[in-house]
LUMFILO-255951 format. One line per field, with one value per residue (C-alpha): x, y, z; residue in one letter. Coordinates in steps of 0.2 Angstrom, whole numbers, padded with zeros to 4 digits. Example, Ala and Ser with C-alpha at 12.3 -4.5 7.8 and 13.67 -1.06 7.14 Angstrom:
BEGIN
east: [0062; 0068]
north: [-0022; -0005]
up: [0039; 0036]
residu: [a; s]
// end
This chain:
BEGIN
east: [1061; 1052; 1038; 1038; 1031; 1017; 1014; 1013; 1002; 0989; 0987; 0991; 0970; 0970; 0981; 0972; 0987; 1002; 1018; 1034; 1049; 1065; 1078; 1097; 1099; 1105; 1090; 1070; 1059; 1039; 1024; 1014; 0997; 0995; 0994; 1000; 1020; 1028; 1037; 1055; 1051; 1051; 1040; 1038; 1026; 1024; 1010; 1008; 0999; 1006; 0995; 1002; 1016; 1023; 1041; 1046; 1065; 1069; 1089; 1101; 1112; 1107; 1095; 1090; 1073; 1059; 1041; 1043; 1049; 1066; 1068; 1049; 1045; 1034; 1030; 1037; 1034; 1047; 1045; 1062; 1069; 1086; 1089; 1092; 1099; 1088; 1102; 1105; 1118; 1125; 1138; 1150; 1146; 1132; 1122; 1111; 1094; 1095; 1078; 1074; 1062; 1043; 1050; 1037; 1034; 1016; 1024; 1043; 1056; 1069; 1056; 1065; 1082; 1080; 1089; 1091; 1089; 1104; 1109; 1124; 1129; 1140; 1152; 1141; 1137; 1124; 1112]
north: [0282; 0269; 0276; 0292; 0283; 0276; 0292; 0300; 0287; 0289; 0308; 0310; 0309; 0324; 0338; 0336; 0324; 0337; 0325; 0328; 0322; 0314; 0324; 0329; 0337; 0354; 0354; 0354; 0345; 0347; 0345; 0360; 0364; 0376; 0393; 0387; 0388; 0392; 0406; 0400; 0387; 0388; 0374; 0366; 0357; 0344; 0355; 0371; 0382; 0375; 0359; 0340; 0333; 0345; 0346; 0361; 0365; 0376; 0381; 0380; 0368; 0356; 0345; 0333; 0337; 0323; 0319; 0320; 0337; 0331; 0337; 0339; 0357; 0364; 0377; 0384; 0398; 0406; 0412; 0410; 0426; 0425; 0420; 0399; 0393; 0380; 0367; 0357; 0343; 0344; 0332; 0342; 0351; 0359; 0376; 0387; 0396; 0410; 0411; 0426; 0430; 0429; 0422; 0412; 0404; 0395; 0387; 0388; 0388; 0377; 0365; 0348; 0355; 0355; 0342; 0350; 0367; 0374; 0391; 0394; 0391; 0375; 0381; 0379; 0390; 0403; 0396]
up: [0873; 0872; 0884; 0876; 0860; 0869; 0879; 0862; 0854; 0870; 0869; 0851; 0848; 0862; 0852; 0836; 0827; 0832; 0839; 0844; 0835; 0844; 0838; 0842; 0860; 0854; 0840; 0846; 0833; 0832; 0821; 0819; 0814; 0799; 0807; 0825; 0824; 0841; 0846; 0842; 0828; 0811; 0802; 0785; 0777; 0763; 0755; 0748; 0761; 0776; 0773; 0774; 0784; 0797; 0803; 0814; 0821; 0836; 0838; 0843; 0833; 0816; 0814; 0799; 0790; 0797; 0795; 0775; 0773; 0767; 0749; 0752; 0760; 0750; 0761; 0778; 0792; 0803; 0822; 0826; 0834; 0824; 0808; 0805; 0787; 0778; 0773; 0755; 0753; 0734; 0727; 0729; 0747; 0753; 0749; 0763; 0762; 0773; 0784; 0794; 0808; 0802; 0784; 0777; 0760; 0755; 0740; 0741; 0729; 0738; 0742; 0735; 0743; 0761; 0769; 0788; 0796; 0807; 0817; 0806; 0787; 0791; 0779; 0766; 0750; 0749; 0737]
residu: [m; k; h; r; s; v; l; l; t; l; i; l; p; l; l; g; g; a; t; t; a; l; a; p; a; s; a; a; a; s; a; a; a; p; g; a; v; p; p; g; q; v; c; f; w; t; e; v; g; m; h; g; q; a; w; c; y; g; p; p; g; y; a; d; a; e; n; g; t; a; r; h; a; t; s; f; d; s; r; v; s; g; t; v; y; a; i; s; y; t; s; t; g; c; l; y; r; e; i; r; r; d; d; y; s; e; n; w; d; w; a; g; k; l; d; g; v; s; d; t; t; m; g; c; e; q; g]
// end
């Protein structure tokens, strides 16, 4: 993995700042520029209007929000062909918010709740 970090450092300027984050084998995560959400991914940004730091999730599995988007996902855009679930952990369990294909928000009301994303509700309550 160390070599991957070096490679990313070398090619980062060529990609205009887009990076690929290390993620569990069951979930692909990467960053995307505004308006450039790859098919099969849902991307979250730290600022209104799909700006700021970005983090993307692609099913299957669960992945923790990264790149500053945990509890600060102010906007999102989904190009996942099915449904995925934003997950928020609470002191008594967890909540989920359904995100369908082509859903997006430039000023998401769940911005302060996102902890991760999954392809299942993970037994959480709708929130």
